[in-house]
C-alpha positions as CSV (number, residue, x, y, z in Angstrom):
1,M,-22.9,13.3,21.8
2,N,-22.1,16.6,22.7
3,A,-20.6,19.2,20.9
4,K,-16.8,18.8,21.5
5,N,-17.1,15.2,20.4
6,S,-19.2,16.3,17.3
7,V,-16.6,18.6,15.8
8,K,-13.7,15.9,16.7
9,A,-16.1,13.5,15.1
10,K,-16.4,15.8,11.6
11,I,-12.4,16.6,11.5
12,L,-11.4,12.7,12.0
13,K,-14.4,12.5,9.3
14,A,-12.4,15.3,6.3
15,V,-8.9,13.6,7.6
16,A,-9.5,10.2,6.8
17,K,-11.5,11.2,3.5
18,S,-9.1,13.3,2.2
19,A,-5.8,10.6,3.3
20,V,-7.8,8.0,1.5
21,K,-8.1,10.4,-1.8
22,I,-4.1,11.1,-1.9
23,D,-3.8,7.5,-1.3
24,A,-6.1,5.8,-4.3
25,N,-4.9,8.7,-6.2
26,S,-1.4,7.7,-5.8
27,T,0.9,4.9,-7.1
28,S,4.0,3.1,-5.8
29,C,7.4,2.3,-6.3
30,I,7.0,-0.9,-5.0
31,I,4.0,-2.1,-7.2
32,L,6.3,-0.9,-10.2
33,W,9.8,-2.2,-9.4
34,Q,11.1,-6.3,-8.7
35,P,13.8,-6.7,-7.5
36,K,15.7,-9.6,-9.9
37,A,16.3,-13.1,-7.7
38,P,20.0,-13.4,-6.9
39,A,20.7,-17.1,-9.3
40,S,21.4,-18.7,-6.3
41,L,17.9,-18.6,-5.6
42,K,16.8,-21.0,-8.4
43,K,18.1,-24.8,-6.7
44,F,14.7,-23.6,-4.2
45,S,12.5,-23.2,-7.1
46,K,9.8,-26.1,-7.9
47,V,9.7,-24.7,-11.3
48,D,11.5,-26.2,-13.7
49,N,12.9,-22.6,-15.5
50,D,15.9,-23.8,-17.8
51,K,14.6,-22.9,-21.0
């Protein structure tokens, strides 16, 4: 491995490490919010939800 590849590898490692830290310490609204299913989809359910 020559010097250019070594520098590129170090930069890529630093970028990847910072991206992982940011992703690991953040949440997404997709995880916290689930839209309510329309009533017309109830006919496709295999579970009896008429309680």
